[in-house]
N, C-alpha and C positions, 0 to 999 in steps of 0.2 A: 276582686272587684277591680277594674281599670281607672285609672286616676282621672278626675273631672279636670276638664280646662274650659277655661273661657277667656278667647282670644277676640280681641278687637283689631281691624286693620285701617289706620290712616293712610287714605290715597289722596294724593294731591292729585287735585283735576281742572288744576288752574288753565289760564290758555297759555301759559309758556311751556305747561307739559306738553302742547301739541306739537312742539318745534323737533327739529334732529340736530344734534350737536356733537362735535368731536367725530366728524367724519360718519355717524350711523345714519343708515339709510330709515330707520324707524323713528316714530316720536318716542322723547322720553317717557311718556306715559305708558306707550305700548312695550317700551323697552323694560320699565319698570313693573309691567302686570305680569311679565312671563314669571317674574318671582312670587308674586301673589298671589296669581291662579296656580301655580305647582305646590302653594305651601295651602291654600284652599281645598284644591283638586284631592290632595292627599286627603286631608281631614273628612273629604265626599265619602274615599273609598274605603276608610276606616270604618265608617258605618256603625259608628257610638254615638248612642243618644247623649252622651255627658261629655263627647267633646263638642263646645257650642262656639258660634263665631258669630261677629258684630263687625260692620264695615262701616267708616265715618268718611265720609267725602269733603275736602280740605278745598278751599276754591272754588266753591259751588254756583252758581247762578243765583240761586234760593238759600235762605237760610232755614236750617229746620233742627233744631234742638233744644232742649229744656234748658240750658244756662242763660239762651240768648233773651235775658229781660232786660226793663228800662235800667234798672240799678245795677245792672253788669255788662256795660260794653266791652268790645271787643271779641263778641263771637261771632261777628258776619260771614258769611258766604262759608257757614260750616254746614254739613247737613248727616242725617244719620241716613245712609242708604242701607242699613238691615240691620235690626233689633238683634239683638244675642239672643240665639235659639240653633239648634242641630240644624247641620249643615246637611241640604240634598240636591239632587239634579234640576229640580223646580225654583229651587230659590237662585242656584248657581244660573240656571239660564235669566232668570230675573234680574240679575245682578251685573250680567254682561251686557245688558240694555242701558244700563246705567253709568257705567265707566268709559265716559267719555270726556275730551275736553271744553271745559265750559269757556264761556264769554267774559270773565270776570279773574281780574289781574291775581287775585288771592287771598288768603285768610291766615290766621295768625297759629302756627304751628302749634305753639305749647296751649293755645286755648284749645286745639281740636285733642291735644293730649288731655286736657282737662276734662272735656265731654266725652270722652273714651273710658277716664278714670271713674266718674261716674257713673257712665253703664254697668261696668263691671261689679262696682260698690253695690248697686242696685239691686243687679242680677244674683250676684252670689252669697251677700248680705255677710254673714260669719261663718258660711259652710267651708270644709275644706275643698279650695281649687286651686290648680295653677292657672295664674292670674298673667296676661302677656297682652303689652298693646306692641304693634310695629307702626312704625311711623315711616311712610315713604314718599320723601319730597326733594326737589332741585333745590329750595332753600333760595327763592327769586323773592320771594315775598318778603318784606320788612316782618321782625318779631321784636316785639315791645317787652323789654325785660328790667325798664327804667325802674318800677316799684318794685323789686327785688320779688319777683313772683316764681323765679326757678327755686329759690328756696323753698317756697311754699310747695312748691307744687312738686318737688324731689319728697319733702319730709312727707306729704301724703301718699304717695306712691309708695315708700318703705313702711309704711304705717298700714296700707291694705297688702303686702307684697305683692307687688306687681312687678315684674320684669319689663325694661324699657328698651325696646330694640330700635335705634332709629339706622336706618338704610339711605341713605342719601344718592341721587343721582350726580354722578361726576365729582363727588367730595373727596377731597385731600386723604391718604393714606398711607402714610410713611411705611408701614410694615407690609402693606400689600406689594408697596411702589408706584405708587398711581399718585401725578400731581396738575390738576390740571392751571391751562395756562392762562394768563390776562383774563382771570376772575373777577366779577363785578365787586365791590365792595359789600355790597348788600350780603350777598352769599358767603362773602369771608366770614362778615359778621356773625352772620346766620348758625354757621359752622361752627362757630366758638360757643355759640349762645348754648348749640343742642350739643356740643360735645361736654361743655359744665351741668348741662343737666343730667346726662348720663353718668358723669363723675359720681353726682351726686345721689343716684341711685345705689342701694345695695347689690340689685340685681339688675344690670344693661349690659348693650354690647352698643358700639356705634361704628361704621361702616360706612364703605362704597357700593353702590349697586353692582359695580366691573366684578367686582368678589364673590358676593352674593349669586348673582347669574353665573358665574364660572363653577361656584359649588353645585349648581342644581345638578352635573351632568354625572357627579358623584352619587352611587346608589347609596340612599338613608339604610342603615340594617335595623330591623324592627327589632326592640326589645322589649322580652315577654317576661311576666312576673314566674317566679317558681310556680311550679305544680306538684302537687302530693300526690305519687300514684301510690304511695300503698304506705300505713301506718299500721304496724303490729310486730310480729315476733320475729328475730331472725335466730333459727333455731340451727343446731348441731345434735343429731341423736333428737328422740321422743321425749320430751319433757311430762309425759301421761305418763310413760311405761317407767324413764330411767331416772333415778334420782342426778345422776352426773349430765345427763343432758346439759347442753348449753342453751342458753335463752335469752336474748337480748331483744330489749325496746327498740324497733330502730324506725326510722323515717326516709322515704326513698323518691326522691325529685328526677325531674328529667333533666340532663345533662346538655344534650342536644336533641334537636327534632328535624326530622327532615323537613325541609322548603320546598312548598308546589305553587306552581302559578296557578294564577287565579282561575277558574273555570267558566267557560262559555256557559250561556243560556240558549237555547231556542227561542225564538221570538218573532212574529210577524206584526205587518202592519194592522191595526185594530181597525176592523171595519164591520158594519151591521148586517149580519146572516139573518136577523130576523129570530133568532136564538140567544140564547145567553152566552156569553165570552168570560174567560176569565183573566182578567187583567193581573199583569204582574202587582205592579203599584206605580204611586207619583213619581217614585226616582227615575222611571225607566222613559219620562218622558224628554226626549232630545231636540234640541231644533225646530217644536214647535210638533212632533210627530209624537202618535202614540202607540204604545205596543202591548199585544197580548200574550200571553205564554201559550205554547202549543203543546198540546194534550195528544198523546199517544192512547190510539186505544188498539185493542189486539181482541182479533175474534178466534175461536176454535169451530173447527169444522171437524166432520167423519165421516165416512163412505157410508149411507143409506140407501140401499136401492129403490126403497119407497117413496123417498122425499125428493121436491122435483130438483131436477138437476143432478140427483145422485148424491147431494151433500146435506149434511142437516149440522146446522149450529148446537152447541153446546156449551153450556156455562162453565166458567170457570172454576167453581164450586164442585162440580161433579167429577173434575181432571185426579188420576192420580199421577205421583211421578214414578218412570218407568227407565229399571239399569238394563244395560244390555248385556246380555250373559251366551257369548256364542252368540248364534243367530235367533235366542229367545228373549224377548224384554220382559224381564220380570218385575210386575207391578210391586211399588214399594207405597202403603197409606202413609199418613199422617200420624198414627196411632202405633206406627212401626219404628217412627226417627228417634224417638228417646233410646232406644236400646244402642243406636250409633255416637249417642254423645257421651263425654265421658263428665260423671257428674263430678264435680273439685268442689275442694273447700280453697278458700282465703289460706295460704301459705307461702311462708320463703323459709326455705331450710336450705342447707349445707350437704350435699350428696358424698363427695371427696373432694380432694387434692391433686393438685397436677403442678409438677416443674416449671420456671416462669422460662426454661427452654424450649416447652411444648407450645408456647404461645405463637401464633401466626399473624402475621399483621392485615390477614385479608378479616381478623377479627373485628375491626375496627369500622369495618362497612355498615356494622348496623346501627342503632341510634340508641347512644351511650345514657346510662342514670348515675346516681350519686347516692350512696347510702350514708347516712349518719344518725348520729345517735340520738335518741327523741330528748327533745328540748327540758330544760330543769328536771332531767332526771341524770344525776351525780352516777348511780349504777352502773346504768346504759354506759354513759360517757364512759368512764373505767374499763367495763366488759368488751367494749368495741374496741378502745386502745389497745385492751391484751391482745386481741384477736389480728389487729394490725400489724402491732410489735411482733408476733409471733411468725406472719407470713412471710415481714420481710427477713428475720433472721431464717427462716428455712428456705427463701427464694420459693417461695412457692403462693399458686392462686387456688381460689376455690372455685369449685364448681356446685351450682344453686338449684335448686327447682324453685320456680316464682310462678304463683297465683294470684293475680292482681285483688281479684273479688271470687265470690264464689258462683261456681258453673263458668267461669273464663279458661281460656284455652292455656294449658300450662306451658312454661317456657323454662330452657336453660340458661342459666346465668355464667357467666367469668366474671368473677370478684378478682377486683385487684387493687391493693392498696394505696392510697395515694404516693406518689415518686420520693417525696422526701418527710420522714418521720419526725424531723426536727423542726418541721412547719407546725405552728402554733394549731392550724387546722386540722385535724386528720377524719379520713372519710375513707368509704370504698367506691370504686368505678366499677361500673358493669357494662359490661356488652353480651348482648344475645349471641349463643352459642350456632353456628349454620346445622342443619341437617346435611348429614352423610350425601345426599343427593344435590346438597347445593354445592359439592365440593366437587370441580373437574380434575380430575390427576391427569394427566397427559404425559407420556413419554416417546421423548426425543432420543434420537442417536447422539453419542457424544459427537463434540465438535471439534475436539482435539485427537479423534482416533478413528479408524475403521473397519469392522470387525468381519471379515468375512464370513463364506458360511459354511468354511471348515474350522473357523475360531480363530484363525489367526490374524494377528494384530497389526494393521499398519499406519505408520506414523506419517508417512509421505503419500499423497492420492491426490489426483484431481479433483477430489471434492472437499480437500483440507486445505483451508488455506497457508500460502507459504510465508516464510519469514518477511518478507517485503511487504506481502497485502498484510499480515497483523502488524506489523510496525506503522504503514500506511492507516490504517484503521486506530489502531492506540493515537497517533500525532491528530487524527481528525476528532476523535470524542475528546481529546484535552484541548483542542480550538475551541469546539461549541459549549464549552461549560458555561454554565449561566450563574453560578453559585455568588461569583464575586463581579458579578457584569455592571451593575449598578453602583451609585456613590451616593452617599448621605452627605448634609450640606457642609460637610468638614472636611468631605473630600476622602474621608474612608470608603474603600471597597466594601457592599453591602448584598446580600440577597437580591434577584433580578426581579421575582416573582412571588412575595412574601403570602402566604396564606391570605391573612389578612385586606392583600388588595385583590383578591381572586374573587371576582364576581360571578353570579352565575349571571351570562347574558339572555338567558331566556325569560329568566324570572322578572329580572329587571325592564327589561326591554317591553315584554308585555305592559309591565306597569307604566312605563312611561305613555306607551301608544295609548293607551285607556285612559290616563289623564289628561293626552293631547289631544283625544275626540271628545272626550266630556265637556271641554274647555272650548274646543275649535271645532265643532262636527261636519265643517264643510271645507276646512284646509288639507291640504295631502300632509304626510306623517313623516316628522324631520326625521333624519338619517340616526342609526344608533347613535350613542355618546360614545366620542371614544376611548373613554377609560375602558368600557363592555369590550373593545376590539383590540385592547392593548397587548395580550398576549396571545391574541388569535392566530401571529404570525411573527416568525422568530425576527430577534432586530436586525435591523439593518447594517450595524456596524459590526456585529459579531460574523453576520457573512461576507461581506469583505474581507474581514482580518482571516476569514479560514479558506479564502478561495484557493491560495497556494495548497493547502492540505487536501482539499477536494478536489483538485486535478491529480494529485501524487496519487489519490485514491482510487479515481476512476482507472489511472496508467496502470497502476498494480493489479486492480481488479479485471482488468480487460472488458472495459463496459462498454456496451456497442449499443448504439440506437437501433431498435426492433423498426422494421417497413411495416409502415400502416395496411392495415386490411385491406385489401382490393373489394372493391363495389362488387356482386353478383352481375352478371349479365343477361339481358331478356334471352329466356327459353334455355339456360345453361349456368346452373351454379359454379361457382369455383371449386375446385377437388381441394382437398387438403392433402397435401403433398408432404410422406414423411422428409425426416431431415437424411436418410439415408439417400433418399432417390428411388427408392424398389416401389415397384407396381403391388403394391399388396393384395389387389382383386387379385390379378393374372396368377400371384403365387399360391392363393387360395383356391384357384381355380372357378372363380365367383366371373365366370365370363357370360353364364345365362341370364339375360335380360328378365325382368319380373312385369308380367304385364297384366294381372290380377290383381285384387287386395280383397285379403279377406276382414271378416267382422271381428274374429278374435286377436288378430295381431296387426290393425287396420296402421297404427302412426309409423312403425318402422318401415312397414310396407311400403305404406304411402313415400317416406323418406327415399327409401329406396328405388323404388320407382323414378322419383322426380330427379335423383341424382343419375342416374341413368338413359335419363329420357337426352334425345338430340334431336328434337325438333317440337314443334308449340303442339301438333297433335298427341304426341303421347303424354304431353302437361294436361293439356284439356281432360283426356282419357283417364286420367289417374286423378285429378280434381273430381270429376263427374261422379267415378265409382266412392270415390269417398264422400261426397255430398249424399248418396245414395244411404252410405251406410250410415252417416247423421241422420238422416230420415226416418231410416228404419229403427234405429236406438231409440229416436223420440215416439213413436208409432206403437211401436210393443212394450214399453217401458209400462210396470205396474207402479203408478204415480209417478214420483220423483226416483226410482232408482237407479233409472239408467241417464238420467238427464246430466249429469257430473260427468258420464264418459262421453256422450254428447257434446259435450263443451269442450274437453279436452280435444278432441278430434277437429273440431272446429278452430281452435285457437293453435294447433299444429298446422293446418291448411291456412289458415290467413298469415301466419308466419312465414311459411317455406312460400308462398305465393309474393310475399312480399320481396322476399330474397330476388327471388327470379324476374322480379318488375313487373309481375302479371298480373297486378290486383281487379281487372275486370273481371276475370274467372271466380273469384271471391264475393264483388260486391254483387253479382248477377244472381251467386248461388243465394247469398244471406237475403235477398231480397225475395228471390222465390219461396225461400223458408218463412220467411215472414208473414206472407199472404198466406201458407197453408196452417202455419200456428192458428193465427188470429180469427181465421176463418173455421177451424173445427176439421178441419180435411185430415189430421193426423189422429185418428182413432179418438176424439173426443176433445174435452179443452183441456189445452196443452200451452195455458197463457204462462203459467208459473216457469217454463222453460224459456219463455221468451225475455219475461221480465226481472227474472233472479238471474239465469246463468248468463243471457247474452247480455241485456240491456246494464246490467250491475258488471258482468264480467269486462266489458268495453270490447265485445266481439260483433260489433256494429262493420257498419262501411271503412271500407282504406279510403283515407282522403289523402289528399296530395301531399300536404306534409309529411306522413309517413311515407308515401312512395309516389313520384313525381307524376308518372304516366295514368295516377289514377284520374284526375279531373274534378275530385268529388270535394268541396271545400267544407272545412269545419261547419259551417253554418248549415250546409244540406246533411252532414253528418248528423248532427244533433236534432234534426228538423225529423230525419228518418226515423230516430230513436222517441221523439215525446209524440211522433204520429202513432208510436205504438198504444198508446193510452187513452185513442179515442174508442 
């Protein structure tokens, strides 16, 4: 079960927080709320009912807290903006409207801590919770510490087990290297008081806001609790048949798990259509808009001459799965499917052993697990320890068949002992073995020799690197070495890109964008954090230092720039010229010009006709023939059997006419084809050809962005496809 959390954020919203300081263009409150919104939105994204949040406003125009009574002065201008409760998108939206600078000078920060402390005490009682208080303030309003309240507050915080985190706007921090000049005496004294309060707490953090905001760009790694995937016997042999079989009570946990980016849901603005709609939940309300989930409905139709339109709807329950066997469809009823499934029992058994040398690095690509002895079972610990030591001594790994539970798919796992048996912790690591089809073995010719057809071995050849080229490449590889490029705090060389600083930019960028959009639905997204793009390009220093090696490599390899491919001219495509300069068509006697295009070999013959065309009339004639073939395929197609072939012919026609800069021919053809399909001229209802193969296949009008002479804009092309739905 996830840990329970009760967190209260104290946000200083006094009038002074609306000012800008130290060269910033945004107010102290907006700057501070970057940190607070990030923390709160992370809690919302986690979607855990046990992670609760409360918010207290410090320096508010009104006072609203239980401690503000006649006998307890000092709690003025402190308001509870949100009671401790699970955080949702609705409460986040309501909170955004409440966080704004007030017209009050301020309130007592220590008193606000007391209010938050009693909020947590009343909510959590004596249950097990992680309790935290975040205080965000610029410290411009005096704090009253004359009565020794600091000691009482810190003692109560320690008694309740509450961690206090104080983050001040422009607070001095020697470790971070920040010091505000010309600071007021009030702010200086407040920093000392808050520092003393944090020091007296058993769990406390005191820092400056600049460091906190800088750390927001560093992705937070999600820590998860161990998940037990298996609890049972690890066997070697069959204990039911042989007394000598090995049987150990073990537990298996996930060691690594693939992290995936959050998935998206398709929603639409909720409208009243006169019927029931399925809303997602209140958490999908953003920016005053309500969204509804999109339901997908699928209908099945079969050919029926007696039904209206020649089609009849059938229920999903009346369908059977069918598998193609040659040109015949073989039906498979639900009652037949159990025969195809492997009836397995929960099992973890060792099938054999392999030497360490047979282990391949790509085995590590799967999700790894860890196998340990059953807890509080000394016999299992001793038996597993003996197996681990035996594997070490024999330099071997075990291959095991693993079935997590009954009727689950079996897996083959490779069991590897932990690297050092001197460690106090002994275990087996496992990775899934790939199937033979998962491993691609490619054979390449050797790089150091050329073997002729007769079997003669050549050590010198134009395809083999010379000694100068080999040396230049060696120097270049050495110059681009990044293993010792960076340096630590003491100046010692360290690895440039350690694995724990290599973050997945896709996952963390999407999370960053979701949090930003949740808090500020109308503002543009900020660019990705620099730390995510840190290793996307080679270091500039490395490129500068390796310039001489790059030049030497270019000279030794005789690298020359390839000229850009010339664009096709109107009425005639550029011919591909062989390096030898020979006229291949003339040598092969291909002087005959093709004038007709057949249906069986339409695409090659169409390309040949365009390649041999010398005037626009030939291109128009070939295009007309290709268009008639497409129409014939659609008209004679039984259901959709020839739709794919017709669409491929259209794609080639479109591509070739774009290259010839004659888009008008294709646009004229596809406009007429649309009219014929939608009007039913091509032997019945052929709208599936239009919607599925032409619209979804992007075979509509050629726009001026694709070919300048077209004159068709993107809007016209989109409207052309939209108009088909009427």
